[in-house]
C-alpha positions in Angstrom: 76.6 116.4 -164.4 75.8 113.3 -162.4 73.7 114.1 -159.4 73.6 112.1 -156.1 70.9 112.9 -153.6 71.7 111.9 -150.0 69.0 111.8 -147.4 70.3 111.6 -143.8 68.4 111.1 -140.6 69.1 113.7 -137.9 68.3 111.4 -135.0 71.6 111.8 -133.2 75.0 112.1 -135.0 75.5 108.4 -135.9 73.8 108.6 -139.3 76.0 111.5 -140.4 79.1 109.8 -139.0 78.4 106.8 -141.2 77.5 108.8 -144.3 80.3 111.4 -144.4 83.2 108.9 -145.0 81.3 107.4 -147.9 80.7 110.9 -149.5 84.3 112.0 -148.9 85.7 108.9 -150.6 83.1 109.0 -153.4 84.0 112.7 -154.1 87.6 111.8 -154.4 86.7 109.1 -156.9 84.3 111.3 -158.9 85.3 115.0 -158.3 82.7 116.3 -160.8 79.8 114.6 -158.9 77.0 117.0 -157.7 75.9 116.1 -154.2 72.7 117.3 -152.5 72.2 116.5 -148.9 68.7 116.6 -147.3 68.9 116.5 -143.5 67.6 118.4 -140.5 71.1 118.7 -139.2 72.8 122.1 -139.4 74.9 123.0 -142.4 77.7 123.9 -140.1 77.8 120.4 -138.5 77.5 118.7 -141.9 80.5 120.6 -143.2 82.5 119.5 -140.3 82.0 115.9 -141.5 81.5 116.2 -145.3 84.8 117.7 -146.6 83.7 118.3 -150.2 81.2 120.7 -151.7 77.5 119.9 -151.4 74.1 121.6 -151.5 72.1 121.4 -148.3 68.3 121.1 -148.2 67.4 121.7 -144.5 64.4 119.4 -144.0 63.3 116.7 -141.5 62.8 113.5 -143.4 62.1 111.3 -140.4 62.1 111.6 -136.6 63.3 108.1 -135.6 61.9 108.0 -132.0 60.9 110.9 -129.8 63.3 111.0 -126.9 63.0 112.3 -123.3 66.8 112.6 -123.4 69.7 110.8 -125.1 69.0 107.5 -123.4 65.3 107.4 -122.8 62.6 106.9 -125.4 59.2 108.6 -125.1 57.4 105.5 -126.4 53.8 106.8 -126.3 54.6 110.0 -128.1 56.6 108.1 -130.7 53.9 105.6 -131.4 51.4 108.5 -131.7 53.7 110.3 -134.1 54.1 107.2 -136.3 50.3 106.7 -136.4 49.9 110.3 -137.6 52.8 110.0 -140.1 51.2 106.9 -141.7 47.6 108.1 -141.7 47.7 109.1 -145.4 50.7 107.1 -146.4 50.1 106.8 -150.2 49.5 110.5 -150.5 52.6 111.3 -148.5 54.7 109.0 -150.8 53.3 110.7 -153.9 54.2 114.2 -152.6 57.7 113.0 -151.7 58.0 111.5 -155.2 57.2 114.8 -156.8 59.9 116.5 -154.6 62.4 113.9 -155.8 61.5 114.4 -159.5 62.0 118.1 -159.1 65.6 117.5 -157.8 66.3 115.2 -160.7 68.9 112.9 -159.0 70.5 110.0 -160.8 70.6 108.0 -157.5 69.2 108.3 -154.0 71.4 107.3 -151.1 69.5 107.1 -147.8 70.7 106.7 -144.2 68.0 105.8 -143.4 64.7 107.7 -144.0 62.3 105.2 -145.5 59.8 107.7 -147.0 62.5 108.7 -149.4 63.0 105.2 -150.5 59.3 104.6 -151.1 59.1 107.9 -153.0 62.1 106.9 -155.2 60.4 103.7 -156.2 57.3 105.7 -157.3 59.5 108.3 -159.1 61.5 105.6 -160.9 64.8 106.7 -159.3 67.3 104.0 -158.2 68.1 104.0 -154.5 70.5 102.5 -152.0 70.1 102.4 -148.2 72.8 102.1 -145.6 72.8 102.1 -141.8 73.4 100.0 -138.7 69.7 99.9 -138.1 66.3 100.6 -139.7 63.3 102.4 -138.3 61.0 99.4 -139.1 62.9 97.2 -136.6 63.1 100.0 -134.0 59.4 100.7 -134.4 58.4 97.1 -134.0 60.5 96.8 -130.8 58.3 99.4 -129.1 55.0 99.0 -131.0 52.0 97.0 -129.7 51.0 93.8 -131.4 47.9 95.0 -133.1 46.6 95.4 -136.6 47.4 99.1 -136.9 51.0 98.7 -135.8 51.4 95.7 -138.1 50.2 97.8 -141.1 52.6 100.6 -140.2 55.5 98.2 -139.9 54.7 96.6 -143.2 54.8 100.0 -145.0 58.1 100.8 -143.4 59.6 97.4 -144.4 58.2 97.6 -147.9 59.9 101.0 -148.3 63.3 99.6 -147.2 62.8 96.6 -149.6 62.4 99.1 -152.5 66.1 100.0 -152.3 68.4 98.0 -154.6 70.7 97.3 -151.7 70.6 97.9 -147.9 74.2 98.1 -146.7 74.4 97.0 -143.0 77.4 98.5 -141.4 79.0 96.5 -138.6 78.1 96.7 -135.8 74.5 96.4 -136.9 71.2 95.1 -135.6 70.5 91.8 -137.3 67.8 93.2 -139.6 67.0 89.6 -140.7 63.8 90.6 -142.5 65.6 92.7 -145.1 65.7 90.7 -148.4 68.2 93.2 -149.8 70.5 93.4 -146.9 74.3 93.1 -147.3 76.7 92.9 -144.3 79.8 95.1 -144.7 82.6 96.3 -142.5 82.4 99.2 -140.0 82.8 102.8 -141.2 84.5 105.5 -139.1 86.3 108.8 -139.6 89.3 108.6 -137.3 91.1 111.6 -136.1 94.8 112.6 -135.9 96.3 112.3 -132.3 97.4 115.7 -131.1 97.8 114.9 -127.4 100.7 117.2 -126.7 98.9 120.1 -128.4 95.8 119.5 -126.3 97.9 119.3 -123.1 99.5 122.6 -123.9 96.1 124.2 -124.7 94.6 123.3 -121.3 97.8 123.4 -119.2 97.7 119.7 -118.3 100.8 118.0 -116.9 102.4 115.2 -118.7 101.1 112.6 -116.2 97.5 113.8 -116.3 94.9 111.8 -118.2 92.5 113.4 -120.7 88.9 112.2 -120.6 86.4 113.4 -123.2 82.7 113.5 -122.3 80.6 113.2 -125.4 77.0 112.1 -124.9 76.0 112.4 -128.6 73.6 114.6 -130.6 70.7 114.4 -128.2 71.1 116.4 -124.9 72.1 114.5 -121.8 73.9 116.8 -119.4 75.8 115.5 -116.4 76.1 117.4 -113.1 79.8 117.7 -113.3 79.9 120.9 -111.3 79.1 118.7 -108.3 81.6 115.9 -109.0 84.6 115.5 -106.7 88.0 116.0 -108.2 89.5 112.9 -109.7 93.3 113.2 -109.1 95.3 113.0 -112.3 92.3 113.5 -114.6 91.4 116.5 -116.8 87.9 116.6 -118.4 86.9 117.8 -121.9 83.2 118.5 -122.1 80.7 120.3 -124.3 80.8 124.1 -124.1 77.0 124.3 -123.7 77.3 122.7 -120.3 79.0 125.9 -119.0 81.0 124.2 -116.3 83.6 126.3 -114.5 86.2 124.1 -112.9 90.0 124.1 -113.0 89.9 120.5 -114.2 87.3 121.0 -116.9 87.7 122.5 -120.4 85.2 122.9 -123.2 86.5 120.8 -126.1 85.2 123.4 -128.6 87.6 126.0 -127.2 90.5 123.9 -128.5 89.7 124.9 -132.0 90.3 121.3 -133.2 88.2 118.8 -135.1 86.2 116.6 -132.7 87.7 113.4 -134.1 91.2 114.8 -133.4 90.2 115.6 -129.9 88.8 112.1 -129.4 92.0 110.5 -130.8 94.1 112.6 -128.4 92.3 111.5 -125.2 93.0 108.6 -122.8 89.3 107.7 -122.6 85.8 108.8 -123.6 82.6 108.8 -121.5 79.6 108.4 -123.7 76.4 106.4 -124.4 76.2 103.6 -126.9 76.0 105.1 -130.4 77.4 104.1 -133.7 79.6 107.1 -134.4 81.4 107.4 -131.1 81.8 103.7 -130.6 83.2 103.0 -134.1 85.5 106.1 -134.0 86.8 105.2 -130.5 87.4 101.6 -131.4 89.2 102.4 -134.6 91.4 105.0 -132.8 92.1 102.7 -129.9 90.5 104.9 -127.3 89.0 103.2 -124.2 85.3 103.8 -123.6 83.1 104.2 -120.5 79.4 104.1 -121.5 76.1 104.5 -119.8 73.2 102.2 -120.5 70.6 103.2 -123.1 67.9 101.2 -121.3 65.8 99.1 -123.8 67.1 100.8 -127.0 67.2 97.7 -129.2 70.4 98.6 -131.1 72.5 99.0 -127.9 73.3 95.3 -127.2 74.8 94.9 -130.6 76.9 98.0 -130.3 78.1 97.0 -126.9 78.9 93.4 -127.9 80.9 94.7 -130.8 82.9 97.2 -128.8 83.6 94.6 -126.1 85.2 92.5 -128.8 87.0 95.2 -130.8 87.8 97.9 -128.2 88.2 98.5 -124.5 84.9 99.3 -122.7 83.3 99.4 -119.3 79.7 100.2 -118.5 79.3 102.9 -115.8 76.0 103.1 -113.9 73.9 106.2 -114.1 74.0 106.8 -110.3 77.8 107.0 -110.5 77.5 109.8 -113.0 75.3 111.7 -110.7 77.9 111.8 -107.9 81.0 111.5 -110.1 82.6 108.7 -108.2 84.2 107.1 -111.3 87.9 107.2 -110.5 88.0 103.4 -109.8 86.1 102.7 -113.1 88.7 104.7 -115.0 91.5 102.8 -113.3 89.9 99.5 -114.3 89.4 100.8 -117.9 93.1 101.7 -118.3 94.3 98.3 -116.9 92.5 96.5 -119.8 94.6 95.4 -122.8 93.8 97.0 -126.2 92.7 94.5 -128.9 93.5 94.9 -132.6 91.3 97.7 -134.0 88.4 96.6 -136.2 88.4 96.5 -140.0 87.4 100.0 -141.2 86.6 99.4 -144.9 82.8 99.9 -145.0 83.0 103.2 -146.8 85.2 101.7 -149.6 82.7 98.8 -150.0 79.8 101.2 -150.4 81.7 103.5 -152.8 82.7 100.7 -155.1 79.0 99.8 -155.5 77.9 103.4 -156.0 80.5 104.0 -158.7 79.0 101.1 -160.7 75.5 102.5 -160.3 76.1 106.1 -161.0 76.1 107.1 -164.7 
């Protein structure tokens, strides 16, 4: 049986959101394919996104950047972690290569842990990378200009170059140093609009707007219990926030797929992230977003969403006092452009089918 090994970063939800549509389409094309997923994400969350059988190896393959919260990078801790991670790089690659050999995959698909790619080269296993970013570019954005940081960056970039192809999903960072980069369309799993069902579940009137609050896979809680009431607006928020208000409902209590909830709303409040931006744009859902500071991917995500969706930045101080009614009104007055081309998964799968035995 042909065996595909899939390594997914668990730095937020975007890497899974990109990978799941590829695996779902590939499994349709090759139903006998054996899929193993290595990721630090929970099996439960992976199964919400990957709709076909897979084996899960729960392991952290990378750490991306260490975060204070969903929008703030702990630069010093991150740089120290990378220095430690690369201290015995060759030995680390050899150990990872042995682990790969034990799994006996026919192909490695990485989004986008680079140690896996370096190990695949040593183990003689073909590999493909795909993402809207790579950790070499992220690291270099924050790293000092010294010999040690340059050596770490070179090892990271060399690992990415070892992949036969690096698919760059739009919207992507430029990643101009990748010799094996290939630009492709965006990838998104869009939900089914169930607006009336949601309204009935939460007791919303027909003229009330539904706004989803989804800050991504890294915690960033908003003090919504202190917000004033926004007339005509009902909020859908994470259950973990434990907010008790008549105009607030935990979206998990709806018993619906998250993508269906998103597609059923009138707007989403979030931070710049690939998964939520792509899925909102493809579903035609307006977006309010908070700045991610100096996160180097953010300008490319925002520029793309401004061209392919409806979006307004909301300042952090407004999210502390909740005075965002006027921002919502401005958002809803904007005209909706034509949704972006969502064929990235198909483009990757066509290549993978040619590479798999």
